[in-house]
C-alpha positions as CSV (number, residue, x, y, z in Angstrom):
1,M,-28.9,-68.6,-122.8
2,R,-28.4,-65.5,-123.5
3,H,-30.5,-62.2,-122.2
4,S,-30.6,-59.0,-123.6
5,R,-28.8,-56.0,-122.8
6,T,-31.6,-54.2,-121.4
7,E,-32.3,-57.4,-119.0
8,V,-29.2,-57.7,-117.9
9,G,-29.0,-53.8,-116.9
10,R,-32.3,-54.1,-115.1
11,W,-30.5,-56.9,-112.9
12,R,-27.6,-55.2,-112.4
13,M,-30.0,-52.0,-111.0
14,L,-31.8,-54.1,-109.0
15,R,-28.8,-55.8,-107.6
16,Q,-27.0,-52.6,-107.0
17,S,-29.8,-51.1,-105.4
18,Q,-30.3,-54.1,-103.2
19,R,-27.0,-53.8,-101.7
20,R,-27.2,-50.2,-101.3
21,K,-30.3,-50.5,-99.0
22,T,-28.6,-53.4,-97.1
23,R,-25.5,-51.5,-96.4
24,W,-27.4,-48.3,-95.3
25,L,-29.1,-50.8,-92.9
26,E,-26.0,-52.1,-91.6
27,A,-25.0,-48.5,-90.8
28,Q,-28.2,-47.4,-89.2
29,S,-27.9,-50.5,-87.0
30,R,-24.2,-49.3,-86.1
31,R,-25.2,-46.0,-85.2
32,N,-27.9,-47.3,-83.0
33,M,-25.9,-49.6,-81.5
34,R,-23.0,-46.3,-80.6
35,I,-25.4,-44.7,-79.3
36,H,-27.3,-47.1,-77.3
37,A,-23.6,-48.2,-75.9
38,I,-23.2,-44.3,-74.7
39,R,-26.7,-44.0,-73.3
40,K,-25.9,-47.0,-71.0
41,C,-22.2,-45.6,-70.2
42,I,-24.4,-42.6,-69.0
43,V,-26.7,-44.4,-67.1
44,N,-24.3,-46.8,-65.1
45,R,-22.1,-43.4,-64.5
46,Q,-25.0,-41.8,-62.8
47,R,-25.8,-45.3,-60.7
48,T,-22.6,-45.7,-59.6
49,S,-22.4,-41.6,-58.6
50,L,-25.5,-42.4,-56.6
51,L,-24.3,-45.4,-55.0
52,F,-21.3,-43.6,-53.8
53,S,-23.6,-40.5,-52.7
54,I,-25.5,-43.0,-50.3
55,Y,-22.4,-44.4,-49.0
56,D,-20.9,-41.4,-48.2
57,I,-23.7,-40.3,-46.0
């Protein structure tokens, strides 16, 4: 069954926009993961420094 060029074009555009959205979401989640990792690292560093300061007293 043949489809008209406009139909095919519409599907292609839809698929493209969907792909763009999913890629954007993936990038966002990656960025968020990096932010979380950095924060966790900072918190852990603070915790360890606190522990060492307690033991020094």
